[in-house]
C-alpha positions as CSV (number, residue, x, y, z in Angstrom):
1,M,86.7,111.1,96.7
2,P,89.9,110.6,94.5
3,I,90.6,112.7,91.4
4,I,93.0,109.7,90.1
5,S,93.1,106.3,91.1
6,K,95.6,104.0,91.7
7,A,94.9,102.1,88.8
8,D,95.5,105.4,86.5
9,F,98.3,106.6,88.0
10,S,100.0,103.4,88.2
11,L,100.6,103.5,84.6
12,L,103.1,106.6,85.0
13,I,105.2,105.2,87.4
14,P,107.5,102.2,87.4
15,H,105.9,100.8,90.9
16,Q,103.5,98.1,90.5
17,G,101.5,95.6,92.3
18,I,102.0,96.0,96.2
19,M,105.3,97.8,95.6
20,C,102.7,100.5,94.3
21,L,102.1,102.0,98.1
22,L,100.2,105.0,97.2
23,D,96.2,104.3,96.7
24,A,94.8,107.8,95.4
25,V,95.9,111.5,94.3
26,E,93.5,113.5,96.3
27,E,94.9,116.8,94.4
28,W,97.4,117.8,92.3
29,D,98.7,121.0,90.3
30,Q,101.9,122.0,88.3
31,A,103.8,122.6,91.7
32,S,102.3,119.9,94.4
33,I,100.6,116.5,94.8
34,T,98.5,115.7,97.7
35,C,98.2,111.3,98.3
36,R,96.5,109.3,100.3
37,T,97.1,105.7,101.5
38,A,96.1,103.1,104.0
39,S,99.0,100.4,102.8
40,H,101.0,101.3,105.7
41,R,98.5,99.2,108.0
42,D,98.8,96.2,105.5
43,A,100.7,93.2,106.8
44,T,101.7,92.3,103.5
45,N,103.4,95.6,103.1
46,P,106.9,95.1,101.0
47,L,108.7,97.4,103.3
48,R,107.6,95.7,106.6
49,R,110.5,93.9,108.8
50,D,110.2,92.1,111.8
51,D,106.2,92.7,111.4
52,R,107.0,96.6,111.8
53,L,107.3,99.3,109.4
54,E,109.8,102.1,110.4
55,A,108.9,105.7,110.2
56,I,111.8,105.9,107.9
57,C,110.0,103.8,105.1
58,G,107.7,107.3,105.1
59,L,110.6,108.3,102.5
60,E,109.5,105.9,100.1
61,Y,105.9,106.9,100.3
62,A,106.9,110.7,99.5
63,A,109.3,109.3,96.6
64,Q,106.6,107.7,95.1
65,A,104.3,110.7,95.4
66,M,106.9,112.7,94.0
67,G,107.2,110.3,91.2
68,V,103.7,110.7,90.2
69,H,103.8,114.3,90.3
70,V,106.5,114.0,87.7
71,G,104.6,111.2,85.8
72,L,101.6,113.4,85.6
73,L,103.4,116.4,84.3
74,E,105.1,114.4,81.9
75,Q,101.9,112.7,80.7
76,E,101.4,115.5,77.8
77,R,104.6,114.6,76.6
78,K,104.1,110.9,76.0
79,R,107.2,109.9,78.2
80,R,106.7,107.1,80.8
81,I,109.3,106.8,83.5
82,A,111.4,103.3,83.8
83,V,112.9,104.1,87.0
84,G,113.5,106.7,89.5
85,Y,116.4,107.1,92.0
86,L,116.1,109.0,95.2
87,G,119.5,111.3,94.9
88,G,119.9,112.9,98.4
89,V,117.4,113.5,101.1
90,R,118.0,117.0,103.4
91,N,116.3,118.3,106.7
92,L,114.5,114.6,107.5
93,T,113.0,115.0,110.5
94,L,111.0,111.9,111.8
95,R,108.4,112.6,114.7
96,A,107.2,108.8,114.6
97,G,109.1,105.5,115.4
98,R,106.9,103.4,112.9
99,L,103.9,103.8,110.5
100,D,102.2,100.3,110.9
101,D,100.6,101.7,114.4
102,V,99.0,104.6,112.7
103,K,95.1,104.1,112.7
104,E,94.3,106.8,110.2
105,D,94.9,106.9,106.3
106,L,98.4,108.8,105.4
107,T,98.7,112.1,103.7
108,I,101.6,112.2,101.5
109,Q,102.3,115.7,100.3
110,A,105.1,116.9,98.0
111,T,105.9,120.4,96.4
112,R,108.4,120.8,93.8
113,L,110.9,123.4,94.2
114,T,113.0,122.9,90.8
115,G,113.4,120.5,88.1
116,Q,115.1,119.8,84.9
117,V,114.6,117.0,82.3
118,D,115.4,114.5,84.9
119,G,116.1,115.4,88.4
120,F,113.8,117.1,90.8
121,I,114.0,118.9,94.0
122,Y,110.9,118.5,96.5
123,T,109.8,119.2,99.8
124,F,107.7,116.6,101.5
125,R,105.7,115.8,104.5
126,V,103.9,112.6,105.7
127,S,100.9,113.3,108.0
128,A,97.8,111.0,109.6
129,G,95.1,112.7,111.2
130,G,96.5,116.0,111.6
131,Q,100.0,114.7,113.0
132,E,103.0,115.4,111.1
133,L,105.0,112.0,110.9
134,L,107.9,112.9,108.9
135,D,109.3,115.9,106.4
136,G,112.2,117.0,104.4
137,R,113.5,117.6,101.3
138,A,114.4,115.1,98.8
139,S,115.8,115.0,95.1
140,I,115.1,112.6,93.0
141,F,116.5,111.4,89.5
142,L,114.4,109.6,86.6
143,K,115.6,107.4,83.8
144,Y,112.9,107.3,80.9
145,L,111.7,104.9,78.6
146,D,112.1,106.7,75.6
147,K,113.9,110.1,74.6
148,Q,112.6,113.6,75.5
149,T,111.0,115.0,71.9
């Protein structure tokens, strides 16, 4: 059972509607988050092209998990993320060609390595049924609706 539902965490990030690709937060703490989703199998997934969801799209799943993690950490400060930017990606390894043919739900894990007020570096891994599909390291930069207090 998820500890945080999509309805709850979607209030913390700018992604709404079908662009919010994650279904649930399974666990999280100050340093990491684990999310789950089945949206990669959805024919209406907004990242699909030519009826395919390429594995590189797993990067957006990871970026959203990072954004949810920061949103959860920032909710005590009553700050809402307006927009997030993927700054850079390092050590990206793709172990699959596409995601839409993966039968199991995706598990997205992200671990924060460092963070400042509006920039963070995470390692991430996307897997399904015990099979690692992609992993790497990414930096994200956030713009908030309000100033930090």
